[in-house]
ROKOLLUM-935579 format. One record per residue: residue in one letter; x, y, z of N, C-alpha, C, O in turn. Coordinates in Angstrom, 3 decimals. Example, Ala and Ser with C-alpha at 12.3 -4.5 7.8 and 13.67 -1.06 7.14 Angstrom:
% ROKOLLUM-935579
["a"; [13.190; -5.690; 7.800]; [12.300; -4.500; 7.800]; [13.200; -3.300; 7.800]; [14.236; -3.319; 8.465]]
["s"; [12.850; -2.250; 7.080]; [13.670; -1.060; 7.140]; [12.900; 0.030; 7.870]; [13.409; 1.138; 8.039]]
***
This chain:
% ROKOLLUM-935579
["m"; [20.028; 28.079; 3.910]; [18.822; 28.075; 3.948]; [18.381; 27.398; 2.376]; [17.307; 26.795; 2.382]]
["i"; [19.055; 27.450; 1.174]; [18.814; 26.896; 0.204]; [18.982; 25.159; 0.557]; [18.113; 24.330; 0.290]]
["r"; [19.963; 24.934; 1.043]; [20.264; 23.539; 1.297]; [19.083; 22.837; 2.286]; [18.859; 21.628; 2.234]]
["l"; [18.509; 23.562; 3.005]; [17.510; 23.199; 3.620]; [16.207; 23.006; 3.033]; [15.419; 22.201; 3.530]]
["l"; [15.848; 23.873; 1.732]; [14.843; 23.674; 0.900]; [15.100; 22.560; 0.147]; [14.111; 21.843; -0.005]]
["t"; [16.179; 22.159; -0.408]; [16.262; 21.032; -1.383]; [16.220; 19.747; -0.609]; [16.169; 18.697; -1.251]]
["t"; [16.240; 19.710; 1.111]; [16.347; 18.571; 1.503]; [14.451; 18.332; 1.860]; [13.895; 17.250; 2.051]]
["v"; [13.952; 19.397; 1.858]; [12.480; 19.353; 1.995]; [11.458; 19.390; 0.810]; [10.334; 18.890; 0.781]]
["v"; [12.101; 20.090; -0.145]; [11.179; 20.238; -1.615]; [12.439; 19.857; -2.772]; [13.654; 20.039; -2.684]]
["r"; [11.592; 19.241; -3.901]; [12.269; 18.849; -4.808]; [11.695; 19.226; -6.245]; [10.497; 18.947; -6.299]]
["r"; [12.066; 19.640; -7.135]; [11.459; 19.656; -8.463]; [12.024; 18.663; -9.191]; [13.241; 18.477; -9.181]]
["i"; [11.091; 17.854; -9.968]; [10.916; 16.765; -10.799]; [10.598; 17.153; -12.028]; [9.810; 18.075; -12.240]]
["t"; [11.276; 16.377; -13.088]; [10.969; 16.497; -14.339]; [10.543; 14.908; -14.904]; [11.342; 13.971; -14.913]]
["v"; [9.391; 14.840; -15.279]; [8.591; 13.495; -15.600]; [9.250; 13.093; -16.957]; [9.086; 13.765; -17.975]]
["v"; [10.026; 11.927; -16.909]; [10.414; 11.343; -18.270]; [9.718; 10.080; -18.307]; [9.656; 9.312; -17.346]]
["g"; [9.158; 9.866; -19.521]; [8.388; 8.713; -19.919]; [6.809; 9.106; -20.208]; [6.426; 10.272; -20.307]]
["s"; [5.971; 7.972; -20.325]; [4.654; 8.069; -20.514]; [3.852; 7.043; -19.460]; [2.681; 6.700; -19.618]]
["s"; [4.554; 6.697; -18.557]; [3.835; 5.631; -17.729]; [2.634; 6.259; -16.882]; [1.649; 5.596; -16.556]]
["m"; [2.838; 7.778; -16.518]; [1.973; 8.682; -15.705]; [0.722; 9.542; -16.595]; [-0.099; 10.314; -16.100]]
["e"; [0.837; 9.198; -17.885]; [-0.374; 9.747; -18.791]; [-1.495; 9.209; -18.611]; [-1.532; 7.981; -18.534]]
["p"; [-2.684; 9.967; -18.497]; [-2.823; 11.181; -19.146]; [-2.543; 12.185; -18.024]; [-2.777; 13.357; -18.320]]
["t"; [-2.065; 11.930; -16.741]; [-2.143; 12.782; -15.669]; [-1.059; 13.727; -15.876]; [-1.297; 14.929; -15.753]]
["y"; [0.271; 13.259; -16.220]; [1.718; 13.778; -16.087]; [2.169; 13.275; -17.521]; [2.091; 12.094; -17.861]]
["r"; [2.695; 14.389; -18.403]; [3.361; 13.842; -19.448]; [4.723; 13.943; -19.470]; [5.243; 14.588; -18.560]]
["d"; [5.506; 13.385; -20.418]; [6.829; 13.736; -20.766]; [7.252; 15.185; -20.688]; [6.803; 16.002; -21.492]]
["g"; [8.185; 15.552; -19.651]; [8.673; 16.951; -19.765]; [8.123; 17.644; -18.638]; [8.828; 18.404; -17.973]]
["d"; [6.631; 17.391; -18.310]; [6.177; 18.238; -16.976]; [7.076; 18.100; -15.692]; [7.767; 17.235; -15.154]]
["r"; [6.726; 19.337; -15.496]; [7.941; 19.660; -14.032]; [6.996; 19.644; -12.937]; [6.057; 20.439; -12.966]]
["l"; [7.114; 18.929; -12.086]; [6.529; 18.632; -10.685]; [7.187; 19.041; -9.382]; [8.403; 18.903; -9.248]]
["t"; [6.430; 19.536; -8.422]; [6.910; 19.632; -7.010]; [6.632; 18.384; -5.992]; [5.517; 17.906; -5.785]]
["a"; [7.936; 17.916; -5.356]; [7.496; 17.118; -4.419]; [8.032; 17.581; -3.121]; [8.905; 18.447; -3.061]]
["v"; [7.514; 17.006; -2.073]; [7.938; 17.388; -0.794]; [8.347; 16.086; -0.014]; [7.967; 14.953; -0.309]]
["r"; [9.159; 16.411; 1.002]; [9.598; 15.125; 1.740]; [8.510; 14.615; 2.383]; [7.726; 15.402; 2.912]]
["r"; [8.311; 13.390; 2.436]; [7.043; 12.623; 3.214]; [7.176; 12.958; 4.773]; [8.096; 12.681; 5.542]]
["w"; [6.064; 13.591; 4.987]; [5.772; 13.770; 6.512]; [4.756; 13.252; 7.054]; [4.481; 13.513; 8.225]]
["r"; [3.920; 12.319; 6.215]; [2.751; 11.591; 6.638]; [2.789; 10.361; 5.933]; [3.569; 10.113; 5.014]]
["r"; [1.790; 9.480; 6.459]; [1.563; 8.131; 5.626]; [0.778; 8.364; 4.412]; [-0.214; 9.080; 4.274]]
["v"; [1.587; 7.404; 3.281]; [1.067; 7.686; 2.040]; [-0.527; 7.039; 2.122]; [-0.933; 6.069; 2.762]]
["r"; [-1.201; 7.904; 1.283]; [-2.689; 7.444; 1.050]; [-2.866; 7.092; -0.445]; [-2.180; 7.481; -1.390]]
["v"; [-3.919; 6.284; -0.449]; [-4.402; 5.895; -1.859]; [-4.757; 7.021; -2.421]; [-5.454; 7.904; -1.922]]
["g"; [-4.225; 6.988; -3.576]; [-4.300; 8.290; -4.791]; [-3.083; 9.241; -4.767]; [-2.749; 9.927; -5.734]]
["d"; [-2.475; 9.220; -3.618]; [-1.210; 9.859; -3.727]; [-0.319; 9.693; -4.912]; [-0.387; 8.633; -5.535]]
["v"; [0.568; 10.692; -5.315]; [1.543; 10.101; -6.234]; [2.975; 10.429; -5.650]; [3.253; 11.494; -5.099]]
["v"; [3.683; 9.571; -5.806]; [4.882; 9.376; -4.873]; [6.013; 9.161; -6.015]; [5.983; 8.880; -7.213]]
["v"; [7.088; 9.445; -5.000]; [8.556; 9.454; -5.686]; [9.181; 8.338; -5.109]; [9.245; 8.462; -3.886]]
["v"; [9.652; 7.323; -5.520]; [10.259; 6.004; -4.860]; [11.468; 5.377; -5.815]; [11.458; 5.389; -7.046]]
["p"; [12.521; 4.820; -4.957]; [13.735; 4.205; -5.821]; [13.066; 2.832; -6.555]; [12.373; 1.990; -5.984]]
["d"; [13.441; 2.840; -7.887]; [13.041; 1.648; -8.332]; [13.553; 0.222; -7.650]; [14.754; -0.048; -7.673]]
["p"; [12.655; -0.619; -7.081]; [13.233; -1.831; -6.351]; [14.211; -2.694; -7.062]; [14.808; -3.556; -6.417]]
["r"; [14.469; -2.510; -8.568]; [15.350; -3.320; -9.372]; [16.563; -2.561; -9.280]; [17.649; -3.056; -8.978]]
["d"; [16.333; -1.174; -9.583]; [17.408; -0.319; -9.632]; [17.527; 0.947; -8.854]; [17.212; 1.970; -9.461]]
["p"; [17.955; 1.071; -7.523]; [17.696; 2.072; -6.285]; [18.283; 3.413; -6.766]; [17.944; 4.494; -6.285]]
["t"; [19.373; 3.233; -7.954]; [19.275; 4.945; -8.413]; [18.314; 5.598; -9.424]; [18.239; 6.786; -9.738]]
["r"; [17.623; 4.585; -9.842]; [16.558; 5.232; -10.717]; [15.225; 5.527; -10.141]; [14.596; 4.512; -9.842]]
["p"; [14.636; 6.646; -9.909]; [13.427; 7.048; -9.542]; [12.329; 6.808; -10.138]; [12.122; 7.030; -11.331]]
["l"; [11.619; 6.382; -9.427]; [10.053; 6.024; -10.461]; [8.831; 6.800; -9.626]; [8.612; 6.776; -8.415]]
["l"; [8.089; 7.518; -10.720]; [6.878; 8.457; -10.243]; [5.664; 7.459; -10.445]; [5.332; 7.120; -11.581]]
["k"; [5.001; 6.991; -9.297]; [3.996; 6.167; -9.247]; [2.608; 6.928; -8.474]; [2.679; 8.016; -7.901]]
["r"; [1.378; 6.113; -8.598]; [0.282; 6.111; -7.770]; [0.183; 5.261; -6.837]; [0.367; 4.074; -7.104]]
["c"; [-0.134; 5.673; -5.515]; [-0.715; 4.668; -4.727]; [-1.836; 3.869; -4.972]; [-2.832; 4.288; -4.382]]
["a"; [-1.998; 2.966; -5.572]; [-3.409; 2.192; -5.803]; [-4.131; 1.278; -4.676]; [-5.331; 1.005; -4.646]]
["a"; [-3.140; 0.867; -3.761]; [-3.725; 0.453; -2.470]; [-2.868; -0.077; -1.736]; [-1.847; -0.590; -2.192]]
["r"; [-3.211; -0.024; -0.247]; [-1.851; 0.086; 0.673]; [-2.468; -1.109; 1.979]; [-3.656; -1.372; 2.170]]
["d"; [-1.579; -1.542; 2.555]; [-1.762; -2.523; 3.577]; [-0.984; -1.823; 4.909]; [-0.588; -0.687; 4.646]]
["a"; [-0.731; -2.206; 6.079]; [-0.288; -1.849; 7.160]; [1.252; -1.274; 6.854]; [1.628; -0.262; 7.445]]
["r"; [1.983; -1.848; 6.064]; [3.369; -1.319; 5.617]; [3.618; -1.311; 4.495]; [4.630; -0.662; 4.233]]
["r"; [2.964; -1.909; 3.403]; [3.143; -1.812; 1.945]; [2.225; -1.221; 1.147]; [1.059; -1.255; 1.539]]
["l"; [2.514; -0.597; -0.053]; [2.044; -0.131; -1.136]; [2.148; -0.624; -2.527]; [3.147; -0.908; -3.188]]
["d"; [0.772; -0.664; -2.848]; [0.603; -1.117; -4.471]; [0.722; 0.159; -5.244]; [-0.216; 0.953; -5.171]]
["l"; [1.817; 0.460; -6.010]; [2.175; 1.574; -6.888]; [1.792; 1.081; -8.135]; [2.095; -0.058; -8.488]]
["r"; [1.170; 1.826; -8.808]; [0.776; 1.779; -10.335]; [1.102; 3.233; -11.140]; [1.119; 4.383; -10.699]]
["g"; [1.343; 2.734; -12.436]; [1.423; 4.116; -13.265]; [-0.078; 4.140; -13.749]; [-0.842; 3.177; -13.700]]
["d"; [-0.411; 5.559; -14.285]; [-1.746; 5.797; -14.682]; [-1.957; 5.242; -16.115]; [-3.040; 5.279; -16.700]]
["n"; [-0.804; 4.721; -16.623]; [-0.807; 4.394; -18.170]; [-0.453; 3.091; -18.166]; [0.682; 2.783; -18.531]]
["p"; [-1.535; 1.949; -17.679]; [-1.000; 0.390; -17.300]; [0.004; -0.008; -18.400]; [1.103; -0.486; -18.117]]
["s"; [-0.482; 0.243; -19.879]; [0.305; -0.340; -21.108]; [1.967; 0.059; -20.934]; [2.868; -0.625; -21.420]]
["a"; [2.135; 1.056; -20.301]; [3.394; 2.029; -20.417]; [4.435; 1.937; -19.250]; [5.584; 2.377; -19.294]]
["s"; [3.758; 1.202; -18.050]; [4.165; 1.262; -17.068]; [4.842; 0.127; -16.307]; [4.420; -1.028; -16.350]]
["t"; [5.968; 0.529; -15.572]; [6.692; -0.847; -15.029]; [6.177; -0.468; -13.459]; [6.377; 0.694; -13.106]]
["d"; [5.587; -1.297; -12.593]; [5.037; -0.880; -11.388]; [4.942; -2.308; -10.518]; [5.503; -3.395; -10.652]]
["s"; [4.040; -1.826; -9.636]; [3.964; -3.210; -8.472]; [3.565; -4.502; -9.253]; [3.799; -5.604; -8.756]]
["r"; [2.971; -4.377; -10.456]; [2.497; -5.814; -11.079]; [3.628; -6.377; -11.455]; [3.647; -7.607; -11.412]]
["d"; [4.943; -5.615; -11.948]; [6.010; -6.256; -12.159]; [6.931; -6.634; -10.928]; [7.513; -7.718; -10.899]]
["f"; [7.047; -5.639; -9.846]; [8.208; -5.825; -8.986]; [7.400; -5.889; -7.620]; [8.030; -5.821; -6.565]]
["g"; [6.001; -6.020; -7.617]; [5.491; -6.377; -6.214]; [5.438; -5.191; -5.162]; [6.031; -4.129; -5.347]]
["w"; [4.887; -5.392; -4.356]; [4.213; -4.045; -3.583]; [5.553; -3.737; -2.806]; [6.458; -4.539; -2.578]]
["v"; [5.483; -2.294; -2.419]; [6.829; -1.723; -1.935]; [6.419; -1.414; -0.268]; [5.289; -1.116; 0.118]]
["e"; [7.368; -1.533; 0.408]; [7.482; -0.941; 1.721]; [7.356; 0.357; 1.783]; [8.018; 1.082; 1.041]]
["e"; [6.512; 0.825; 2.653]; [5.926; 2.238; 2.516]; [7.317; 3.211; 2.788]; [7.499; 4.245; 2.145]]
["r"; [8.280; 2.713; 3.852]; [9.501; 3.380; 4.550]; [10.358; 3.679; 3.065]; [11.078; 4.676; 3.124]]
["r"; [10.362; 3.184; 2.189]; [10.987; 3.298; 1.013]; [10.585; 4.718; 0.119]; [11.286; 5.172; -0.785]]
["v"; [9.367; 5.266; 0.565]; [8.905; 6.589; -0.016]; [9.439; 7.594; 0.850]; [9.554; 7.679; 2.072]]
["h"; [9.786; 8.462; -0.284]; [10.466; 9.825; 0.576]; [10.016; 10.993; -0.183]; [10.504; 12.076; 0.139]]
["w"; [9.173; 10.950; -1.129]; [8.892; 12.172; -1.676]; [7.284; 11.895; -2.082]; [6.881; 10.892; -2.672]]
["l"; [6.512; 12.956; -1.653]; [4.911; 13.039; -2.230]; [5.046; 14.111; -3.248]; [5.922; 14.966; -3.123]]
["v"; [4.203; 14.107; -4.271]; [4.044; 15.201; -5.433]; [2.820; 15.704; -4.951]; [1.785; 15.112; -4.644]]
["v"; [3.201; 17.229; -4.933]; [2.028; 17.913; -4.503]; [1.707; 19.126; -5.296]; [0.847; 19.920; -4.915]]
["q"; [2.507; 19.313; -6.596]; [2.117; 20.290; -7.492]; [2.634; 19.996; -9.021]; [3.749; 19.477; -9.039]]
["s"; [2.155; 20.183; -10.066]; [2.575; 20.141; -11.251]; [2.413; 21.461; -11.907]; [1.413; 22.123; -11.629]]
["s"; [3.270; 21.905; -12.728]; [3.219; 23.081; -13.381]; [3.646; 22.784; -15.002]; [4.365; 23.495; -15.704]]
["g"; [2.923; 21.407; -15.401]; [2.929; 21.072; -16.755]; [1.683; 21.711; -17.686]; [1.695; 21.892; -18.904]]
["g"; [0.566; 22.006; -16.696]; [-0.477; 22.435; -17.455]; [-1.600; 21.421; -17.768]; [-2.683; 21.638; -18.313]]
["h"; [-1.043; 20.153; -17.253]; [-2.122; 18.980; -17.380]; [-3.162; 18.903; -16.306]; [-3.259; 19.907; -15.600]]
["d"; [-3.942; 17.917; -16.058]; [-4.660; 17.332; -14.764]; [-3.579; 17.496; -13.766]; [-2.397; 17.273; -14.026]]
["q"; [-3.905; 17.790; -12.916]; [-3.055; 18.067; -11.478]; [-2.758; 16.717; -10.624]; [-2.045; 16.795; -9.624]]
["g"; [-3.249; 15.623; -10.987]; [-2.817; 14.627; -10.316]; [-3.917; 13.607; -9.451]; [-3.682; 12.448; -9.110]]
["r"; [-5.001; 14.272; -9.236]; [-6.004; 13.238; -8.575]; [-7.117; 12.975; -9.772]; [-7.678; 13.866; -10.410]]
["r"; [-7.306; 11.560; -9.932]; [-8.167; 10.997; -10.734]; [-9.483; 10.884; -9.838]; [-10.507; 10.386; -10.306]]
***
């Protein structure tokens, strides 16, 4: 049962300031395996296109049929689609559904 839960639900700790003020360094988030299309405004976890071993936490700013424009909420501290281009939606495996950090809960 625990193994099943870890394939569907993940706890994530925010590292860095690219998603401030929504999420701050050290905030704990809950993400679930993506079960639907990513919507504009969703916060997602995606492998960094430049280093797939590094997960990135970003907000979907725009989308087309298959690609997403992923941005950090803090543009001056974020490496995002402005740097590496739009990301194929199929690369997004996790949607953030809850924050336990005590800050804004994710929607702007």
